[in-house]
C-alpha positions as CSV (number, residue, x, y, z in Angstrom):
1,S,72.7,60.1,96.2
2,E,70.9,62.6,93.9
3,S,69.6,64.6,96.8
4,Q,73.1,65.2,98.1
5,S,74.8,66.0,94.8
6,T,76.6,69.2,94.1
7,G,76.8,70.9,90.7
8,W,78.7,73.7,88.9
9,R,77.7,75.8,86.1
10,A,80.1,77.7,83.9
11,V,81.0,78.8,80.4
12,L,84.0,77.0,79.0
13,R,86.3,78.3,76.4
14,A,88.9,76.6,74.3
15,D,92.4,77.4,75.5
16,R,95.3,78.3,73.2
17,T,95.9,74.6,72.5
18,G,92.3,74.2,71.3
19,H,91.3,72.2,74.3
20,G,88.3,73.0,76.6
21,A,88.4,72.9,80.3
22,D,88.3,69.6,82.1
23,R,84.9,68.3,83.3
24,D,86.2,65.6,85.6
25,G,85.5,65.3,89.3
26,G,81.9,64.1,89.4
27,L,80.3,67.6,89.3
28,G,77.3,68.6,87.3
29,V,77.5,69.1,83.6
30,A,75.8,71.4,81.1
31,P,78.3,74.2,80.8
32,G,78.0,76.6,77.9
33,E,80.8,76.1,75.4
34,D,82.0,78.3,72.6
35,S,85.2,77.7,70.6
36,D,85.2,81.2,69.0
37,A,86.6,83.0,71.9
38,K,89.7,82.3,74.0
39,S,89.9,82.0,77.7
40,G,93.2,83.8,77.8
41,H,94.8,80.9,79.7
42,S,96.8,78.1,78.3
43,G,96.9,74.6,79.7
44,R,94.3,72.3,81.3
45,S,94.2,73.6,84.8
46,I,91.1,74.6,86.7
47,A,91.7,78.2,85.7
48,C,90.3,77.3,82.3
49,A,86.9,77.2,83.9
50,T,87.2,80.3,86.1
51,F,89.3,82.8,84.1
52,S,87.3,86.0,83.6
53,G,87.9,85.9,79.8
54,A,85.5,83.0,79.7
55,A,83.1,84.3,82.3
56,R,82.4,87.4,80.2
57,E,80.6,85.3,77.6
58,Y,77.8,83.9,79.8
59,K,74.3,84.3,78.3
60,L,71.0,84.4,80.1
61,D,69.6,81.9,77.5
62,H,72.0,79.3,78.8
63,L,70.4,79.6,82.2
64,R,66.9,79.4,80.8
65,F,67.4,76.5,78.5
66,M,70.3,74.5,79.7
67,V,70.5,75.0,83.5
68,W,67.0,75.9,84.8
69,E,66.1,72.3,85.5
70,S,69.1,72.1,87.9
71,V,68.0,75.4,89.5
72,E,64.6,73.8,90.2
73,A,66.2,70.7,91.7
74,A,68.6,72.6,94.0
75,R,67.7,73.5,97.6
76,I,70.8,75.6,98.1
77,V,72.2,77.9,95.5
78,Y,75.6,79.7,95.8
79,V,76.6,82.7,93.6
80,D,80.0,84.4,93.5
81,S,79.6,88.2,93.0
82,L,82.1,88.2,90.2
83,F,79.3,86.7,88.1
84,L,77.3,90.0,88.6
85,T,79.8,91.7,86.3
86,V,78.7,89.4,83.5
87,S,75.0,88.5,83.8
88,A,73.4,90.1,86.8
89,E,70.0,89.3,85.4
90,S,70.8,85.6,85.5
91,A,71.7,85.8,89.2
92,K,68.6,87.8,90.0
93,S,66.4,85.3,88.2
94,V,67.9,82.5,90.3
95,A,67.6,84.5,93.5
96,E,64.0,85.4,92.9
97,Y,63.2,81.7,92.2
98,C,64.8,80.7,95.5
99,A,62.9,83.2,97.5
100,K,59.6,82.2,95.8
101,M,60.2,78.5,96.5
102,G,61.7,78.8,100.0
103,N,65.1,77.6,98.9
104,T,68.4,78.9,100.3
105,F,70.3,81.5,98.3
106,C,73.9,82.3,99.2
107,L,76.0,85.2,97.9
108,N,79.7,85.7,98.2
109,L,81.0,89.3,97.9
110,S,84.2,87.9,96.4
111,A,86.4,91.0,96.2
112,P,86.5,94.7,97.5
113,F,86.5,96.2,94.0
114,L,83.2,94.4,93.2
115,C,81.7,95.9,96.3
116,R,82.8,99.4,95.2
117,Y,82.0,99.3,91.5
118,F,79.0,97.0,91.5
119,Y,77.4,98.1,94.7
120,D,74.0,98.5,93.2
121,R,74.0,95.0,91.7
122,V,75.0,93.4,95.0
123,L,72.3,95.4,96.9
124,T,69.7,94.3,94.4
125,L,70.3,90.7,95.4
126,L,70.3,91.2,99.1
127,P,66.4,91.0,99.6
128,Y,66.6,87.4,98.3
129,T,69.8,86.4,100.1
130,D,69.8,84.1,103.1
131,F,73.6,83.9,103.6
132,L,75.9,86.8,102.6
133,M,79.6,85.8,102.9
134,G,82.8,87.8,102.5
135,S,85.9,89.2,104.1
136,E,86.0,92.2,106.4
137,A,87.6,94.3,103.7
138,E,84.8,93.4,101.2
139,F,82.1,94.3,103.7
140,L,83.8,97.6,104.5
141,A,84.1,98.4,100.8
142,L,80.4,97.7,100.4
143,A,79.6,100.2,103.2
144,E,81.7,103.0,101.7
145,H,78.7,104.1,99.6
146,R,76.7,104.8,102.8
147,H,78.9,107.7,103.9
148,E,77.8,107.1,107.5
149,E,79.9,107.3,110.6
150,W,79.3,103.6,111.3
151,A,80.6,102.6,107.8
152,G,84.0,101.7,109.2
153,D,82.7,99.5,112.0
154,I,82.3,95.9,110.8
155,D,79.7,95.1,113.5
156,A,77.6,98.0,112.4
157,V,78.0,97.2,108.7
158,A,76.9,93.5,109.4
159,S,74.0,94.7,111.4
160,W,72.8,97.1,108.7
161,L,72.9,94.3,106.1
162,G,71.2,91.9,108.4
163,R,68.3,94.3,109.0
164,L,67.6,95.0,105.3
165,P,64.1,93.8,104.3
166,R,63.5,90.4,102.8
167,A,61.8,90.1,99.4
168,D,59.5,87.3,100.7
169,G,58.5,89.4,103.7
170,D,59.0,86.4,106.0
171,Q,59.9,88.0,109.4
172,G,60.7,84.6,110.8
173,K,63.4,83.9,108.3
174,R,66.7,85.5,109.1
175,R,69.5,86.7,106.8
176,H,72.9,85.7,108.1
177,I,75.9,87.9,107.5
178,V,79.1,85.8,107.6
179,V,82.4,87.8,107.8
180,T,86.0,86.4,107.8
181,C,88.6,88.6,109.5
182,G,91.8,86.9,108.8
183,K,93.3,85.5,112.0
184,E,90.8,87.4,114.1
185,P,87.5,85.8,115.0
186,A,84.9,85.2,112.3
187,I,81.7,87.2,112.6
188,V,78.1,86.0,112.1
189,A,75.3,88.6,112.4
190,A,71.5,88.0,112.1
191,T,68.3,89.5,113.4
192,W,67.4,88.2,116.8
193,R,63.8,87.6,117.9
194,G,62.8,91.1,116.9
195,Y,65.3,92.7,119.2
196,G,67.8,94.0,116.7
197,V,70.8,92.1,115.4
198,K,72.8,89.6,117.3
199,V,76.6,89.5,116.4
200,Q,78.5,86.4,117.3
201,R,82.3,85.8,117.1
202,Y,84.0,82.5,116.4
203,P,87.7,82.1,117.2
204,V,89.9,81.1,114.3
205,P,91.9,77.8,115.0
206,P,95.6,78.6,115.3
207,V,98.1,77.5,112.7
208,K,101.8,77.1,113.5
209,S,104.0,79.6,111.6
210,S,106.2,76.7,110.4
211,R,103.1,75.1,108.7
212,Y,101.6,78.2,107.2
213,V,101.9,78.4,103.4
214,G,99.5,81.2,102.3
215,K,96.0,82.4,102.4
216,D,95.2,82.2,98.7
217,G,91.9,80.6,98.2
218,A,91.2,80.3,102.0
219,G,88.1,82.5,101.7
220,D,86.6,80.4,99.0
221,I,87.3,77.2,100.9
222,F,85.8,78.8,104.0
223,A,82.7,79.3,102.0
224,G,82.8,75.7,100.8
225,G,83.1,74.4,104.3
226,F,80.1,76.6,105.3
227,L,78.0,75.2,102.4
228,Y,79.0,71.7,103.4
229,G,77.5,72.4,106.8
230,L,74.3,73.7,105.3
231,L,74.0,70.6,103.1
232,R,74.4,68.4,106.1
233,G,71.7,70.3,107.9
234,S,74.0,71.7,110.6
235,D,73.1,74.8,112.7
236,I,75.0,78.0,112.3
237,D,77.6,77.1,114.9
238,G,78.3,73.9,113.1
239,C,78.5,75.5,109.7
240,V,81.1,78.1,110.9
241,Q,83.2,75.4,112.6
242,M,83.3,73.4,109.4
243,A,84.2,76.5,107.5
244,L,87.0,77.4,109.9
245,H,88.3,73.8,109.8
246,A,88.4,73.8,106.0
247,A,90.2,77.2,105.9
248,Q,92.7,76.1,108.5
249,A,93.6,73.1,106.3
250,A,93.8,75.4,103.2
251,V,96.4,77.8,104.5
252,Q,98.7,74.9,105.2
253,R,99.1,73.8,101.6
254,V,99.5,75.0,98.1
255,G,96.4,74.8,95.9
256,P,92.8,74.5,96.8
257,Q,92.3,70.8,96.9
258,L,91.6,69.2,100.3
259,H,91.8,65.5,101.2
260,L,89.7,63.0,103.1
261,K,91.9,63.4,106.1
262,D,90.9,67.1,106.2
263,K,87.2,66.3,106.7
264,P,86.0,67.8,110.0
265,P,84.9,65.6,112.9
266,A,81.3,64.4,112.7
C-alpha cells in the first residue's frame, strides 16, 4: 500500500553508451537527470545510480521542486553521509523538517574518511538525528576530533553521541546509536530514563567459514534490515535482529540482492 512504500532519490547520469541508469524495481521515481555529464561507469548496473561521479551533481533545487512532496509524505527518512559531500544543505533541510514534524530521521556514517574530513557536516545533523548507524571504525574516526582519552573506547563514543542535545528539545525522545563491530556483538546506545546512557550488545549470528563469501555491502544491508524493522513498527531489539539476519544472509552471497527466503521470521 502507499503507506508502506519505499522510495529512492538520486541523480542519474548517462553512461558511456548514452543510457541512463535503470529505474526498475518498484521504487519511487523523480530522479534528477542530466545527459551532459558522465557517471564514469559503463554498463547498466546499479552502480550507474550510485557512482560518485553522478552524485556530485545533485542540486538543492531538485529537492525543493521535484522531491519535497515525497519528503512530506515520508515518516522515516534515511540519509547516507556520502551525500553530505555533495549537498549538505539538502540533507539539513530534510532533517530539520523531520524534527519539526516528529518524523524519524536516520543517518549512516558510511565511511571512516567521511567522518574524518566532513566531521562538522555530520555533527550539524546530529541534533535532528533519531538513529545514527555505522561501523565501529567509522564511529572511532568521528571521535578522533575530540582528542579525549575516551575517544578510542567505542562505548564512550556511543555514549557521547547519544547524549548530544536534540534540536526539538524533546527529552522523552531518545537518539539511538547503532554500531556494527564485524563478528563481535553489535552495539546500541541510547539515553536511559535520565540516568545516563544505556549500552546494549547483540550477538552476531555465526556463519560457517565454508559459506562465507565476503562482507562487501553487509553494512548497508544491515541498515536496510534495521529500517525494515522500523517500518514494521518493531522495537529496538526487533530492528537489530532483523538487521543482523539480513547481514548474515548478505555475507554468504555475491552481490547485495536478497531473496524472499532470506526474510526474517515474523
